[in-house]
MIKE-597906 format. One record per residue (C-alpha): residue number from 1; residue in one letter; x, y, z. Coordinates in Angstrom, 1 decimal. Layout:
N
<num: NUM | residu: a | X: X | Y: Y | Z: Z> $
...
This chain:
123
<num: 1 | residu: m | X: 112.4 | Y: 100.2 | Z: 83.1> $
<num: 2 | residu: r | X: 114.7 | Y: 101.2 | Z: 80.3> $
<num: 3 | residu: i | X: 117.1 | Y: 104.2 | Z: 80.3> $
<num: 4 | residu: r | X: 119.7 | Y: 105.1 | Z: 77.7> $
<num: 5 | residu: r | X: 123.3 | Y: 104.6 | Z: 79.0> $
<num: 6 | residu: n | X: 125.6 | Y: 107.6 | Z: 79.5> $
<num: 7 | residu: d | X: 129.2 | Y: 107.6 | Z: 78.5> $
<num: 8 | residu: n | X: 132.1 | Y: 108.8 | Z: 80.7> $
<num: 9 | residu: d | X: 131.3 | Y: 112.4 | Z: 79.8> $
<num: 10 | residu: g | X: 127.6 | Y: 112.1 | Z: 80.7> $
<num: 11 | residu: d | X: 126.4 | Y: 112.0 | Z: 77.1> $
<num: 12 | residu: w | X: 123.9 | Y: 109.5 | Z: 75.7> $
<num: 13 | residu: t | X: 125.4 | Y: 106.5 | Z: 73.9> $
<num: 14 | residu: f | X: 124.2 | Y: 105.6 | Z: 70.4> $
<num: 15 | residu: g | X: 124.9 | Y: 103.1 | Z: 67.6> $
<num: 16 | residu: h | X: 125.0 | Y: 99.8 | Z: 69.6> $
<num: 17 | residu: s | X: 121.4 | Y: 98.8 | Z: 69.6> $
<num: 18 | residu: l | X: 120.1 | Y: 97.5 | Z: 72.9> $
<num: 19 | residu: t | X: 123.5 | Y: 97.6 | Z: 74.5> $
<num: 20 | residu: d | X: 123.0 | Y: 101.4 | Z: 74.6> $
<num: 21 | residu: y | X: 120.4 | Y: 100.9 | Z: 77.3> $
<num: 22 | residu: c | X: 120.2 | Y: 99.9 | Z: 80.9> $
<num: 23 | residu: i | X: 117.2 | Y: 97.6 | Z: 81.1> $
<num: 24 | residu: n | X: 115.7 | Y: 96.5 | Z: 84.4> $
<num: 25 | residu: n | X: 118.9 | Y: 96.7 | Z: 86.4> $
<num: 26 | residu: s | X: 120.8 | Y: 98.5 | Z: 89.2> $
<num: 27 | residu: q | X: 122.9 | Y: 100.5 | Z: 86.8> $
<num: 28 | residu: g | X: 119.8 | Y: 102.1 | Z: 85.3> $
<num: 29 | residu: i | X: 118.5 | Y: 103.1 | Z: 88.7> $
<num: 30 | residu: a | X: 121.9 | Y: 104.5 | Z: 89.7> $
<num: 31 | residu: q | X: 122.2 | Y: 106.5 | Z: 86.5> $
<num: 32 | residu: r | X: 118.7 | Y: 107.9 | Z: 86.9> $
<num: 33 | residu: i | X: 119.5 | Y: 109.0 | Z: 90.5> $
<num: 34 | residu: k | X: 122.8 | Y: 110.6 | Z: 89.4> $
<num: 35 | residu: t | X: 121.2 | Y: 112.4 | Z: 86.4> $
<num: 36 | residu: r | X: 118.4 | Y: 113.8 | Z: 88.6> $
<num: 37 | residu: i | X: 120.9 | Y: 115.0 | Z: 91.3> $
<num: 38 | residu: l | X: 123.0 | Y: 116.8 | Z: 88.7> $
<num: 39 | residu: e | X: 120.0 | Y: 118.6 | Z: 87.2> $
<num: 40 | residu: w | X: 119.8 | Y: 122.3 | Z: 87.9> $
<num: 41 | residu: l | X: 116.5 | Y: 124.0 | Z: 88.8> $
<num: 42 | residu: n | X: 114.9 | Y: 126.0 | Z: 85.9> $
<num: 43 | residu: d | X: 117.4 | Y: 124.5 | Z: 83.4> $
<num: 44 | residu: c | X: 115.2 | Y: 122.1 | Z: 81.4> $
<num: 45 | residu: f | X: 112.6 | Y: 123.9 | Z: 79.2> $
<num: 46 | residu: f | X: 110.0 | Y: 121.2 | Z: 79.5> $
<num: 47 | residu: n | X: 110.3 | Y: 120.7 | Z: 83.3> $
<num: 48 | residu: q | X: 111.3 | Y: 124.0 | Z: 85.0> $
<num: 49 | residu: t | X: 110.6 | Y: 122.7 | Z: 88.5> $
<num: 50 | residu: a | X: 112.9 | Y: 119.6 | Z: 88.3> $
<num: 51 | residu: g | X: 116.4 | Y: 119.7 | Z: 89.9> $
<num: 52 | residu: i | X: 118.2 | Y: 121.5 | Z: 92.7> $
<num: 53 | residu: d | X: 118.7 | Y: 125.3 | Z: 93.1> $
<num: 54 | residu: y | X: 122.5 | Y: 125.0 | Z: 93.0> $
<num: 55 | residu: r | X: 122.9 | Y: 128.8 | Z: 92.5> $
<num: 56 | residu: t | X: 121.6 | Y: 129.3 | Z: 96.0> $
<num: 57 | residu: r | X: 122.7 | Y: 126.1 | Z: 97.6> $
<num: 58 | residu: m | X: 126.4 | Y: 126.4 | Z: 96.5> $
<num: 59 | residu: g | X: 126.6 | Y: 130.1 | Z: 96.2> $
<num: 60 | residu: q | X: 125.6 | Y: 131.2 | Z: 99.7> $
<num: 61 | residu: r | X: 126.7 | Y: 130.3 | Z: 103.2> $
<num: 62 | residu: n | X: 124.9 | Y: 127.9 | Z: 105.6> $
<num: 63 | residu: q | X: 123.1 | Y: 125.9 | Z: 102.8> $
<num: 64 | residu: r | X: 124.7 | Y: 122.5 | Z: 103.5> $
<num: 65 | residu: a | X: 121.7 | Y: 121.0 | Z: 105.4> $
<num: 66 | residu: l | X: 119.3 | Y: 122.3 | Z: 102.8> $
<num: 67 | residu: l | X: 121.4 | Y: 120.8 | Z: 100.0> $
<num: 68 | residu: d | X: 121.6 | Y: 117.5 | Z: 101.8> $
<num: 69 | residu: e | X: 117.8 | Y: 117.6 | Z: 102.2> $
<num: 70 | residu: d | X: 117.3 | Y: 118.4 | Z: 98.5> $
<num: 71 | residu: i | X: 119.5 | Y: 115.5 | Z: 97.5> $
<num: 72 | residu: r | X: 117.8 | Y: 113.0 | Z: 99.9> $
<num: 73 | residu: k | X: 114.4 | Y: 114.1 | Z: 98.5> $
<num: 74 | residu: i | X: 115.6 | Y: 113.5 | Z: 94.9> $
<num: 75 | residu: i | X: 117.0 | Y: 110.0 | Z: 95.8> $
<num: 76 | residu: t | X: 113.8 | Y: 108.9 | Z: 97.5> $
<num: 77 | residu: e | X: 111.5 | Y: 110.3 | Z: 94.8> $
<num: 78 | residu: t | X: 113.4 | Y: 108.6 | Z: 91.9> $
<num: 79 | residu: e | X: 111.3 | Y: 106.0 | Z: 90.1> $
<num: 80 | residu: g | X: 112.3 | Y: 102.5 | Z: 91.2> $
<num: 81 | residu: v | X: 113.8 | Y: 103.5 | Z: 94.6> $
<num: 82 | residu: l | X: 112.1 | Y: 101.8 | Z: 97.5> $
<num: 83 | residu: a | X: 114.1 | Y: 103.2 | Z: 100.4> $
<num: 84 | residu: l | X: 117.1 | Y: 105.3 | Z: 101.3> $
<num: 85 | residu: i | X: 118.8 | Y: 103.5 | Z: 104.1> $
<num: 86 | residu: e | X: 122.1 | Y: 105.3 | Z: 104.4> $
<num: 87 | residu: y | X: 123.3 | Y: 108.8 | Z: 103.5> $
<num: 88 | residu: q | X: 126.5 | Y: 110.7 | Z: 104.1> $
<num: 89 | residu: s | X: 128.0 | Y: 113.8 | Z: 102.5> $
<num: 90 | residu: s | X: 131.4 | Y: 115.3 | Z: 103.0> $
<num: 91 | residu: l | X: 133.4 | Y: 118.2 | Z: 101.7> $
<num: 92 | residu: y | X: 136.8 | Y: 117.7 | Z: 100.1> $
<num: 93 | residu: e | X: 138.4 | Y: 120.9 | Z: 98.8> $
<num: 94 | residu: r | X: 135.7 | Y: 122.3 | Z: 96.4> $
<num: 95 | residu: s | X: 133.8 | Y: 119.0 | Z: 96.0> $
<num: 96 | residu: l | X: 130.8 | Y: 117.6 | Z: 97.8> $
<num: 97 | residu: i | X: 131.0 | Y: 113.8 | Z: 97.9> $
<num: 98 | residu: v | X: 127.6 | Y: 112.1 | Z: 98.5> $
<num: 99 | residu: d | X: 127.6 | Y: 108.4 | Z: 99.5> $
<num: 100 | residu: f | X: 124.4 | Y: 106.6 | Z: 99.9> $
<num: 101 | residu: k | X: 122.7 | Y: 103.2 | Z: 99.9> $
<num: 102 | residu: v | X: 119.3 | Y: 102.4 | Z: 98.6> $
<num: 103 | residu: y | X: 116.9 | Y: 99.5 | Z: 98.1> $
<num: 104 | residu: h | X: 115.4 | Y: 99.5 | Z: 94.7> $
<num: 105 | residu: i | X: 113.0 | Y: 97.4 | Z: 92.7> $
<num: 106 | residu: y | X: 115.9 | Y: 95.3 | Z: 91.2> $
<num: 107 | residu: s | X: 117.9 | Y: 94.6 | Z: 94.3> $
<num: 108 | residu: e | X: 117.6 | Y: 92.2 | Z: 97.2> $
<num: 109 | residu: l | X: 120.7 | Y: 93.8 | Z: 98.9> $
<num: 110 | residu: p | X: 121.3 | Y: 97.5 | Z: 99.4> $
<num: 111 | residu: y | X: 122.9 | Y: 99.2 | Z: 96.4> $
<num: 112 | residu: s | X: 125.6 | Y: 101.7 | Z: 97.3> $
<num: 113 | residu: t | X: 127.1 | Y: 104.5 | Z: 95.2> $
<num: 114 | residu: s | X: 128.9 | Y: 107.8 | Z: 95.4> $
<num: 115 | residu: i | X: 128.4 | Y: 111.0 | Z: 93.4> $
<num: 116 | residu: t | X: 130.8 | Y: 114.0 | Z: 93.4> $
<num: 117 | residu: l | X: 129.5 | Y: 117.6 | Z: 92.9> $
<num: 118 | residu: q | X: 132.3 | Y: 119.9 | Z: 91.7> $
<num: 119 | residu: g | X: 132.6 | Y: 123.6 | Z: 92.5> $
<num: 120 | residu: v | X: 131.1 | Y: 123.8 | Z: 95.9> $
<num: 121 | residu: q | X: 131.8 | Y: 127.1 | Z: 97.6> $
<num: 122 | residu: y | X: 130.2 | Y: 127.7 | Z: 100.9> $
<num: 123 | residu: v | X: 127.9 | Y: 124.9 | Z: 101.9> $
């Protein structure tokens, strides 16, 4: 599996040959999960059904459980992920912090990471 690396701003990196790619490693899987979680529904012209309906999930009350369900589904359906073994989300001010552990095709031990979603209102 090969995926182009993102820089600190989330943009693709260019100009460094193969070092611009994550090739067959945990970092590539983690980046793929994060990219898919941050994708908004109906935002990509060639795949309108990909992503999460953040306008509804973060703009209306009582959506927290549904948002967690959406995020879990995206994690488990990401190419290379074998199992989601731990999931926890928490609100801090206007951010939703998602911590999770997965087994993936390049790991023998669980891989853990954290993703922060900014601008959460009511979940």
